[in-house]
C-alpha positions as CSV (number, residue, x, y, z in Angstrom):
1,M,-5.0,10.9,43.1
2,A,-4.4,14.0,40.9
3,Q,-6.8,16.8,41.1
4,D,-9.0,17.5,38.0
5,H,-7.6,20.8,36.8
6,Q,-8.7,21.9,33.3
7,Y,-5.9,22.3,30.8
8,T,-7.4,23.8,27.6
9,E,-6.6,26.5,25.0
10,E,-8.0,29.0,27.5
11,Q,-5.2,28.3,29.9
12,I,-2.5,29.2,27.4
13,R,-1.5,32.8,27.5
14,S,0.7,35.0,25.3
15,L,2.0,38.1,27.0
16,D,3.2,41.2,25.1
17,W,6.5,42.7,26.1
18,K,5.3,45.1,28.7
19,E,3.0,42.6,30.4
20,H,5.9,40.1,30.8
21,I,8.2,42.8,32.2
22,R,5.6,43.9,34.7
23,L,4.7,40.4,35.6
24,R,8.3,39.2,36.1
25,P,10.3,42.4,36.8
26,G,13.0,40.5,38.6
27,M,14.1,38.9,35.3
28,Y,14.9,42.3,34.0
29,I,16.1,44.5,36.9
30,G,16.9,42.0,39.7
31,K,15.2,42.8,43.0
32,L,12.7,45.6,43.4
33,G,13.2,47.1,46.9
34,D,12.3,50.6,48.1
35,G,15.6,52.4,47.4
36,S,17.2,51.6,50.7
37,S,19.8,49.3,49.0
38,I,22.2,50.5,46.2
39,D,21.1,47.6,44.0
40,D,17.4,48.2,44.3
41,G,15.3,48.4,41.1
42,I,14.9,52.1,40.9
43,Y,18.7,52.5,40.6
44,I,18.8,49.9,37.9
45,L,16.2,51.9,35.9
46,L,18.4,55.0,36.2
47,K,21.4,53.0,35.2
48,E,19.7,51.6,32.1
49,V,19.0,55.1,30.9
50,V,22.4,56.6,31.7
51,D,24.2,53.6,30.2
52,N,22.9,54.6,26.7
53,C,24.2,58.1,27.2
54,I,27.6,56.7,28.2
55,D,27.7,54.6,25.1
56,E,27.2,57.7,23.0
57,Y,30.1,59.4,24.8
58,V,32.4,56.3,24.3
59,M,31.6,56.4,20.6
60,G,32.7,60.0,20.5
61,Y,29.4,61.8,20.6
62,G,28.5,64.3,23.3
63,K,30.7,65.4,26.2
64,E,28.0,66.2,28.8
65,I,25.1,64.4,30.5
66,E,22.5,66.0,32.6
67,V,20.7,64.1,35.4
68,E,18.0,65.5,37.6
69,I,15.9,63.7,40.2
70,Q,13.1,65.7,41.9
71,D,10.1,64.3,43.8
72,G,10.8,60.8,42.5
73,I,10.9,61.9,38.8
74,V,14.1,61.3,36.8
75,T,15.2,63.3,33.8
76,V,18.3,62.3,31.8
77,R,19.5,64.3,28.8
78,D,22.6,63.5,26.7
79,Y,24.1,65.4,23.8
80,G,24.9,62.5,21.5
81,R,23.5,61.8,18.1
82,G,19.9,61.3,19.3
83,I,17.8,58.3,18.4
84,P,16.9,58.2,14.7
85,L,13.6,60.0,14.6
86,G,11.7,57.3,12.8
87,K,12.6,54.8,15.4
88,V,12.1,56.7,18.6
89,I,8.9,54.8,19.7
90,D,10.3,51.4,18.6
91,C,13.5,51.9,20.6
92,V,11.6,52.2,23.9
93,S,8.7,49.9,23.2
94,Q,9.7,47.1,20.9
95,I,11.6,44.4,22.6
96,N,14.9,43.4,20.9
97,T,15.0,46.7,19.1
98,G,18.2,48.8,19.3
99,G,21.4,49.9,17.7
100,K,23.8,47.7,19.7
101,Y,23.4,44.4,17.8
102,D,25.9,45.6,15.3
103,S,29.2,45.0,17.1
104,K,31.0,47.3,14.7
105,A,29.0,50.3,16.0
106,F,29.0,49.3,19.7
107,K,31.9,46.9,19.9
108,K,32.5,47.3,23.7
109,S,29.2,48.6,24.9
110,V,27.5,48.1,28.2
111,G,24.0,46.9,27.0
112,L,23.6,44.7,24.0
113,N,20.2,43.0,24.5
114,G,17.8,45.8,23.5
115,V,15.9,45.5,26.8
116,G,17.1,48.4,29.0
117,T,14.8,51.4,28.2
118,K,11.9,49.0,27.4
119,A,12.1,47.8,31.0
120,V,12.2,51.4,32.3
121,N,9.2,52.2,30.2
122,A,7.1,49.2,31.3
123,L,7.9,49.8,35.0
124,S,7.2,53.5,35.0
125,Q,4.0,55.3,35.8
126,Y,5.0,57.9,33.4
127,F,7.7,57.8,30.7
128,K,8.6,60.3,28.0
129,V,11.3,60.0,25.3
130,S,12.5,62.9,23.1
131,S,15.1,62.9,20.4
132,I,16.6,65.9,18.7
133,R,18.4,65.6,15.4
134,E,19.4,68.4,13.0
135,G,16.8,70.9,14.3
136,Q,13.9,68.4,14.6
137,E,12.4,66.8,17.7
138,K,10.4,63.7,18.0
139,S,8.7,62.9,21.3
140,A,6.4,60.2,22.7
141,E,4.7,59.7,26.1
142,F,3.8,56.4,27.8
143,E,2.0,55.2,30.9
144,L,2.9,51.7,32.2
145,G,4.5,51.0,28.8
146,N,1.4,52.0,26.9
147,L,1.7,54.8,24.3
148,T,-0.5,57.7,25.3
149,K,0.8,60.6,23.1
150,D,2.6,60.3,19.8
151,H,3.8,63.9,19.2
152,R,4.4,65.1,15.6
153,L,7.8,66.2,14.5
154,R,8.5,69.8,15.3
155,K,11.3,72.2,14.6
156,V,13.5,73.2,17.5
157,D,16.6,75.3,18.1
158,D,18.4,72.8,20.3
159,V,21.5,70.6,20.3
160,N,21.3,67.0,19.2
161,G,20.7,64.3,21.8
162,T,18.2,62.2,23.6
163,S,16.1,63.0,26.7
164,I,14.3,60.5,28.9
165,V,11.9,61.4,31.7
166,F,10.4,58.7,33.9
167,K,8.6,58.1,37.2
168,P,8.8,54.6,38.6
169,D,5.5,52.9,39.1
170,P,4.7,53.0,42.9
171,K,2.7,49.8,42.4
172,I,5.9,48.0,41.4
173,F,8.1,50.0,43.8
174,P,6.0,50.8,46.8
175,K,7.2,53.7,49.0
176,Y,10.3,54.1,46.9
177,R,12.8,56.9,47.4
178,F,16.0,57.8,45.6
179,M,18.8,58.2,48.1
180,H,21.3,60.9,47.1
181,E,24.3,59.0,48.3
182,F,23.6,56.0,46.1
183,V,22.9,58.1,43.0
184,E,26.0,60.2,43.6
185,S,28.1,57.0,43.9
186,R,26.9,55.8,40.5
187,I,27.5,59.2,39.0
188,W,31.1,59.3,40.3
189,H,31.7,55.8,38.8
190,Y,30.6,57.0,35.4
191,A,32.9,60.0,35.7
192,Y,35.9,58.0,36.8
193,L,35.5,55.6,34.0
194,N,35.1,58.2,31.3
195,A,37.8,60.8,31.9
196,G,36.8,64.2,30.6
197,L,33.0,63.5,30.6
198,K,31.0,66.1,32.5
199,I,27.9,64.8,34.4
200,H,25.6,67.4,35.9
201,Y,23.5,65.9,38.7
202,N,21.0,68.2,40.5
203,G,23.1,71.3,39.8
204,K,26.5,69.8,40.8
205,T,29.1,68.9,38.2
206,Y,31.1,65.6,38.3
207,I,34.2,65.2,36.3
208,S,37.5,63.2,36.5
209,K,40.8,63.8,34.7
210,N,42.8,60.9,35.9
211,G,40.2,58.0,35.9
212,L,40.6,55.4,38.6
213,R,43.4,57.2,40.2
214,D,41.0,60.0,41.1
215,M,38.6,57.5,42.5
216,L,41.1,56.0,44.9
217,E,42.5,59.4,45.9
218,R,39.0,60.6,46.7
219,R,38.1,57.4,48.6
220,T,41.3,57.4,50.7
221,D,41.7,61.1,51.3
222,G,43.1,61.7,54.7
223,E,43.5,58.0,55.5
224,S,46.8,56.3,56.3
225,L,48.2,54.5,53.2
226,S,51.2,52.2,53.3
227,Y,52.5,53.6,50.0
228,P,51.4,56.0,47.2
229,I,48.7,54.8,44.8
230,I,50.0,52.7,41.9
231,H,48.2,53.6,38.7
232,L,48.6,51.2,35.7
233,K,47.0,51.9,32.3
234,G,46.9,50.1,29.0
235,E,44.7,49.6,26.1
236,D,41.3,48.3,27.3
237,I,42.5,47.9,30.8
238,E,43.2,50.2,33.8
239,A,44.1,49.3,37.4
240,V,45.0,51.1,40.6
241,I,46.5,49.5,43.8
242,T,47.5,50.6,47.3
243,H,47.3,49.3,50.8
244,G,45.6,50.9,53.8
245,T,45.6,50.2,57.5
246,Q,42.0,48.8,57.5
247,Y,41.2,45.1,57.7
248,G,39.7,43.1,54.8
249,E,39.9,44.0,51.1
250,Q,38.4,46.9,49.3
251,Y,37.9,46.4,45.5
252,Y,36.0,48.1,42.8
253,S,35.6,46.5,39.4
254,F,34.2,47.6,36.1
255,V,33.4,46.2,32.7
256,N,32.8,48.4,29.7
257,G,32.0,51.3,32.1
258,Q,29.6,49.1,34.1
259,F,30.2,48.9,37.9
260,T,30.2,45.2,38.7
261,S,29.3,45.4,42.4
262,Q,29.5,41.7,42.8
263,G,32.8,41.3,41.0
264,G,33.2,38.3,38.7
265,T,35.9,36.7,36.6
266,H,37.8,39.9,35.9
267,L,38.1,40.7,39.6
268,N,39.2,37.2,40.4
269,Y,41.9,37.3,37.8
270,F,43.0,40.7,39.1
271,R,43.4,39.4,42.7
272,D,45.3,36.4,41.4
273,A,47.6,38.5,39.3
274,I,48.5,40.8,42.2
275,V,49.5,37.7,44.3
276,K,51.5,36.2,41.5
277,T,53.4,39.4,40.7
278,V,54.2,40.1,44.4
279,R,55.5,36.6,45.0
280,D,57.6,36.7,41.8
281,F,59.0,40.2,42.5
282,Y,60.1,39.4,46.1
283,K,60.9,35.8,45.3
284,K,58.9,34.6,48.4
285,D,55.8,32.4,48.7
286,F,53.8,34.8,50.8
287,D,50.4,33.7,52.2
288,T,47.6,35.0,49.9
289,K,45.8,36.6,53.0
290,D,48.9,38.6,53.9
291,I,49.1,40.1,50.4
292,H,45.4,40.9,50.3
293,T,44.9,42.2,53.8
294,G,44.3,46.0,53.7
295,I,44.5,46.2,49.9
296,I,42.5,48.9,48.1
297,G,42.3,48.4,44.4
298,A,40.2,48.9,41.3
299,I,40.2,47.4,37.8
300,S,38.4,48.4,34.6
301,V,38.4,46.3,31.4
302,R,36.7,46.7,28.1
303,I,35.9,43.6,26.2
304,E,33.7,42.5,23.3
305,E,30.2,41.2,24.1
306,P,30.6,40.7,27.8
307,V,28.6,37.9,29.4
308,F,27.0,38.8,32.8
309,E,25.5,36.5,35.3
310,S,22.2,38.5,35.5
311,Q,20.3,41.2,33.6
312,T,21.4,43.8,36.1
313,K,25.1,43.2,35.0
314,T,26.5,43.3,38.6
315,K,28.8,40.2,38.1
316,L,30.9,39.3,35.1
317,G,30.8,35.7,33.9
318,S,33.0,36.1,30.7
319,T,36.3,34.2,30.4
320,T,37.2,35.7,27.0
321,T,37.8,39.2,25.7
322,A,36.3,38.7,22.3
323,P,34.1,36.3,20.3
324,E,37.4,34.9,18.8
325,G,38.1,33.4,22.2
326,S,41.2,35.2,23.5
327,S,41.6,34.7,27.2
328,L,40.5,37.4,29.7
329,R,42.7,35.8,32.3
330,S,45.8,36.1,30.1
331,M,44.9,39.7,29.3
332,I,44.7,40.7,33.0
333,V,47.5,38.5,34.4
334,D,49.9,39.4,31.7
335,F,49.2,43.1,32.0
336,I,49.5,43.2,35.8
337,S,52.6,41.0,35.9
338,K,54.4,43.2,33.5
339,E,53.3,46.7,34.5
340,L,53.3,46.1,38.3
341,D,56.6,44.4,38.2
342,N,58.1,47.3,36.1
343,F,56.6,49.8,38.5
344,L,58.1,48.2,41.6
345,H,61.5,48.0,39.9
346,K,61.4,51.7,39.0
347,N,60.1,52.7,42.5
348,P,62.2,50.9,45.1
349,E,60.8,53.0,48.0
350,T,57.2,51.9,47.1
351,A,58.4,48.3,46.8
352,K,60.0,48.5,50.3
353,E,56.8,50.0,51.8
354,L,54.7,47.3,50.1
355,L,56.9,44.6,51.5
356,G,56.7,46.1,55.0
357,K,52.9,46.0,54.8
358,I,52.8,42.4,53.8
359,L,55.3,41.4,56.6
360,Q,53.2,43.3,59.1
361,S,50.1,41.4,58.1
362,E,52.0,38.2,58.3
363,R,53.2,38.9,61.9
364,E,49.7,39.8,63.0
365,R,48.2,36.7,61.5
366,K,50.7,34.5,63.2
367,E,50.2,36.4,66.5
368,I,46.5,35.7,66.7
369,A,46.7,32.1,65.3
370,G,46.8,30.6,68.8
371,I,44.1,32.9,70.2
372,K,41.9,32.3,67.2
373,K,42.0,28.5,67.7
374,L,41.0,28.9,71.4
375,A,38.3,31.4,70.5
376,N,36.8,29.0,67.9
377,Q,36.7,26.3,70.5
378,R,34.9,28.7,73.0
379,A,32.4,29.6,70.3
380,K,31.6,26.0,69.7
381,K,31.4,25.2,73.4
382,A,29.1,28.1,74.0
383,N,26.5,26.3,71.8
384,L,26.1,29.5,69.8
385,H,23.1,28.5,67.8
386,N,21.0,27.8,70.9
387,K,22.0,30.6,73.3
388,K,23.2,33.7,71.6
389,L,21.7,33.2,68.1
390,R,18.1,32.3,67.3
391,D,18.7,31.3,63.7
392,C,16.3,31.3,60.8
393,R,15.1,28.1,59.1
394,I,16.6,28.8,55.7
395,H,20.1,28.1,57.2
396,L,19.0,24.6,58.2
397,T,19.1,23.5,54.6
398,D,21.6,23.8,51.8
399,N,18.9,23.8,49.1
400,K,20.2,26.1,46.4
401,A,16.7,26.6,45.1
402,K,16.1,28.9,48.0
403,Q,18.7,31.4,47.0
404,E,16.0,34.0,46.4
405,I,14.9,33.5,50.0
406,R,18.5,33.8,51.2
407,D,18.6,37.2,49.7
408,H,15.9,38.3,52.1
409,T,17.6,36.9,55.2
410,M,18.4,39.4,58.0
411,L,19.9,39.2,61.5
412,F,18.6,41.6,64.2
413,I,21.3,42.5,66.8
414,T,19.5,43.4,70.0
415,E,20.3,44.1,73.6
416,G,18.5,42.7,76.6
417,D,16.1,39.8,77.0
418,S,12.9,41.7,76.6
419,A,13.8,43.2,73.2
420,S,15.2,39.9,72.0
421,G,12.1,38.1,73.2
422,S,9.7,40.5,71.4
423,I,11.5,40.3,68.1
424,T,12.0,36.5,68.4
425,K,8.3,35.9,68.9
426,S,7.2,38.2,66.1
427,R,9.9,37.5,63.4
428,N,9.5,35.5,60.2
429,V,11.3,32.4,61.3
430,E,12.0,31.4,57.7
431,T,14.3,34.4,57.0
432,Q,14.8,36.4,60.2
433,A,17.2,35.6,63.0
434,V,18.0,37.3,66.3
435,F,21.4,37.8,68.0
436,S,21.2,38.8,71.7
437,L,23.9,41.0,73.2
438,R,24.7,40.9,76.9
439,G,25.1,44.5,77.9
440,K,27.1,47.0,76.0
441,P,29.7,45.7,73.6
442,L,33.4,46.6,73.9
443,N,34.6,49.9,72.5
444,C,37.2,48.5,70.0
445,F,38.3,51.8,68.5
446,G,42.0,51.7,67.6
447,M,42.4,48.1,68.7
448,S,43.8,45.2,66.6
449,K,41.8,42.2,65.4
450,K,43.3,40.2,68.2
451,I,40.7,41.8,70.6
452,V,37.8,40.3,68.5
453,Y,39.0,36.8,69.5
454,E,39.7,37.7,73.1
455,N,36.3,39.3,73.6
456,E,33.6,36.5,73.8
457,E,30.7,38.8,72.7
458,L,32.5,40.1,69.6
459,N,33.8,36.7,68.7
460,L,30.4,35.1,68.9
461,L,28.9,37.8,66.8
462,Q,31.5,37.3,64.0
463,H,30.8,33.6,64.1
464,A,27.1,34.2,63.9
465,L,27.7,36.2,60.7
466,D,30.5,33.8,59.5
467,I,32.7,36.8,58.5
468,E,35.9,35.7,60.2
469,D,37.6,35.3,56.9
470,G,35.8,37.9,55.0
471,I,32.2,38.6,53.9
472,E,32.1,36.0,51.1
473,N,30.4,33.6,53.5
474,L,28.1,36.2,55.1
475,R,25.1,34.2,56.4
476,F,22.6,37.1,56.3
477,N,22.1,39.6,53.5
478,K,21.0,42.3,55.9
479,V,22.6,42.9,59.3
480,V,20.2,45.1,61.4
481,I,21.1,46.9,64.5
482,A,18.0,47.0,66.7
483,T,18.5,49.1,69.8
484,D,16.3,51.3,72.0
485,A,15.7,54.9,71.0
486,D,17.4,56.3,74.1
487,V,20.9,57.3,75.1
488,D,22.0,53.8,76.0
489,G,20.5,52.5,72.8
490,M,22.3,55.1,70.7
491,H,25.6,54.3,72.6
492,I,25.2,50.6,71.8
493,R,24.5,51.4,68.2
494,L,27.6,53.5,68.0
495,L,29.8,50.8,69.5
496,L,28.5,48.2,67.0
497,L,29.1,50.6,64.1
498,T,32.7,51.0,65.4
499,F,33.1,47.2,65.6
500,F,32.0,46.7,62.0
501,L,33.8,49.7,60.5
502,Q,37.0,48.9,62.4
503,F,37.2,45.2,61.5
504,F,34.7,44.4,58.8
505,P,34.4,47.6,56.6
506,D,33.5,45.4,53.6
507,L,30.2,44.5,55.2
508,V,29.3,48.2,55.4
509,R,30.6,49.1,52.0
510,G,28.7,46.1,50.6
511,G,25.4,47.7,51.8
512,H,24.7,44.9,54.3
513,L,24.4,47.1,57.5
514,Y,21.1,48.7,58.6
515,I,19.5,50.5,61.5
516,L,16.0,49.3,62.5
517,D,13.6,52.2,62.6
518,T,10.7,51.6,65.1
519,P,7.9,53.9,66.2
520,L,8.4,56.3,69.0
521,F,4.7,56.8,69.8
522,R,1.4,55.0,69.6
523,V,-1.5,57.3,69.3
524,R,-5.0,55.7,69.5
525,D,-8.6,56.0,70.5
526,K,-11.2,53.3,70.7
527,K,-11.5,53.0,66.9
528,Q,-8.1,53.9,65.4
529,T,-4.4,53.3,66.1
530,F,-1.5,55.2,64.6
531,Y,2.2,54.3,65.0
532,C,4.3,57.5,64.7
533,Y,8.1,57.6,64.1
534,N,8.6,61.3,64.9
535,E,6.9,64.3,66.5
536,K,5.4,65.5,63.3
537,E,3.6,62.2,62.7
538,K,2.4,62.2,66.3
539,Q,0.9,65.7,65.9
540,E,-0.8,64.7,62.7
541,A,-2.3,61.6,64.4
542,I,-3.5,63.7,67.4
543,K,-5.2,66.0,64.9
544,K,-6.9,63.2,63.1
545,L,-8.3,61.9,66.4
546,R,-9.2,65.5,67.3
547,G,-7.1,65.4,70.4
548,K,-9.0,62.7,72.1
549,A,-6.1,60.3,72.1
550,E,-4.2,58.0,74.3
551,I,-0.5,58.6,73.6
552,T,2.2,56.0,74.5
553,R,5.9,56.8,74.2
554,F,7.9,53.6,73.5
555,K,11.0,54.1,75.6
556,G,12.5,50.7,74.6
557,L,11.9,47.8,72.2
558,G,10.9,45.6,75.0
559,E,7.8,47.8,75.6
560,I,6.5,46.9,72.2
561,S,4.4,43.8,72.3
562,P,5.3,40.8,70.0
563,E,1.9,41.3,68.3
564,E,2.8,44.9,67.5
565,F,6.4,44.2,66.6
566,G,5.3,41.9,63.8
567,T,4.0,45.0,62.0
568,F,7.3,46.8,62.2
569,I,9.6,43.9,61.1
570,G,7.3,42.5,58.4
571,D,6.3,43.9,55.1
572,N,6.2,47.4,56.5
573,I,9.7,47.2,58.0
574,K,11.6,50.5,58.0
575,L,15.4,50.2,57.6
576,D,17.9,53.0,57.4
577,P,21.0,51.8,55.5
578,V,24.4,52.7,56.9
579,I,26.0,54.4,53.9
580,L,29.6,55.2,53.3
581,S,29.4,58.0,50.8
582,E,32.1,59.2,48.4
583,D,33.2,61.7,51.1
584,S,33.2,59.2,54.0
585,H,36.5,58.0,55.3
586,I,36.5,55.4,58.0
587,E,39.6,56.6,59.8
588,K,38.2,60.1,60.0
589,L,34.8,58.9,61.1
590,L,36.0,56.7,63.9
591,E,38.5,59.3,65.1
592,Y,35.8,62.0,65.1
593,Y,33.2,60.0,67.0
594,M,35.3,57.6,69.1
595,G,38.6,59.4,69.5
596,K,39.6,62.0,72.0
597,N,37.0,64.5,72.9
598,T,37.8,67.2,70.4
599,Q,36.5,70.8,70.3
600,D,34.7,70.1,67.0
601,R,32.8,67.2,68.5
602,Q,31.8,69.2,71.5
603,E,30.5,72.0,69.3
604,F,28.6,69.5,67.1
605,I,26.9,67.9,70.2
606,I,26.0,71.3,71.7
607,S,24.5,72.6,68.4
608,S,22.6,69.4,67.9
609,L,21.1,69.6,71.4
610,R,20.2,73.3,70.8
611,V,18.3,72.3,67.6
612,D,16.5,69.5,69.4
613,L,15.5,71.8,72.3
614,D,14.2,74.4,69.8
615,Q,12.2,71.7,68.1
616,I,10.7,70.5,71.4
617,I,9.7,74.0,72.3
618,A,8.1,74.5,68.9
619,D,6.3,71.2,69.2
620,D,5.0,72.1,72.7
621,I,3.6,75.4,71.3
622,E,1.9,73.6,68.4
623,I,0.4,70.9,70.6
624,G,-0.9,73.5,73.0
625,A,-2.5,75.4,70.1
626,L,-4.0,72.2,68.8
627,E,-5.5,71.3,72.2
628,E,-7.1,74.8,72.4
629,E,-8.5,74.4,68.9
630,V,-10.1,71.0,69.8
631,A,-11.4,72.4,73.1
632,E,-13.2,75.2,71.2
633,A,-14.6,72.8,68.7
């Protein structure tokens, strides 16, 4: 029998624009997060503001953009035309208000729905907009989307343009932090896609002269390439291609200056076009995997009124280049087929090196085919899902309605029965899984992928993640290395990082790999308990308890009880993302940390130990002084 719920006029609500954005922020900026992932909400807020500056530059107005982020407050200033002074408030507070609905003015713009800065305004604790046009400035200030100060027009001696200052609302983004590496990556993307544009970020200038070619040169600096970078450029389309020695594929795709981190139709067409052109040029039906293995490429297209699969514009859904219906596939395939074919004919040495890379991938694939089959049989026989992997419930169903929950899935990789047991008992069984290592994993630096199938532990791990054929089928959105905070734990962490960087770099580049941060100390008395992640927090806790504290040093994860562990892997979980910055190169990293014992590495270790020793001495002195202070009191 249905319950008697009242359904009257009082139950019908009408939300204004800011209330709706704050109530359903995910509809406007995707996930929220705390800034530990590159697609977290605070970076989308930054993107929405900078996108408007980029559109001004593309239209031919303003050659510089200034971005500053200090103490969680963002300031963005462009030197474009400036918002029309009479519409400054409307443009940041009236939904569906903007200048991009006229396709003639913003024919190939990033944002066309008039929502961007309104979402930033509504989700900010503080928001200020200023526009300067012809010696006059109009400013307005907001809090949580509500207008608090409507400044009068004033005369100024400054260059035309628009300035936005905002501070994300900590109630929407609790404990948020802007990570320099993520912001810098976005800034570089803007620079690569807008050759000649100067972007100043926290005092450093970012500029590119050769577009996507500069991007690939920077990202592959010092790494072994099979042949020089191929740079192809046409009207509304630009592409760069090369092959490296790494496994997997490395692609970057852009639409109208927007980095589509999840790819989309344009990237699919680009990948297909490369395969078609290579097969036609060499007149051989190569396996698609052999052509794609080790590839590093990027494509940028500009199309009219792009259709994205979400408000955050991370994946393109368009199949046409314009409202008239011309095919996006034809545009990309025809361009690559013609230009790449011409390049290979004009550069026979590059064509020879490309062929050698493809044949090498083919040989390796055939070499491990037999081993791969046996390894898969072993994985099945090992009854993976009952012994090594304690899976989460979300994977027991194919219910697509639970996609939002799937985005929160994570796998903890632990070592030892005690640590695995504690996490298993305290985890969220709906979304969190545990993979238990047996001892230290193999150091696979410099080895071929054949070793993954020959080594049972590594083979079972790749099957648990379902990344054998790439990360498209990755079963967990976050892969979390959870090891003890001691020398052995650090070594295991380094070995796992080597494994992922060596064979599955896409997983790291995609922002899926994390390190679990657990407390080192528990400081408590009979009334209060503090969990401290470093020496400074420990000292602060001792001071709060006036020195009368019981201090426990957690030497291993197994020493933390399941009841306590639930606190550290629940809503308050602390994860440190493994980030490959613009200056990070996998070959250099692995050679430095896992290669021969070089003088540079020795000096680094010695200097690090010296810093740690100095800190320990300083801590001891401070603790001693604190104890004397408490004793006197």
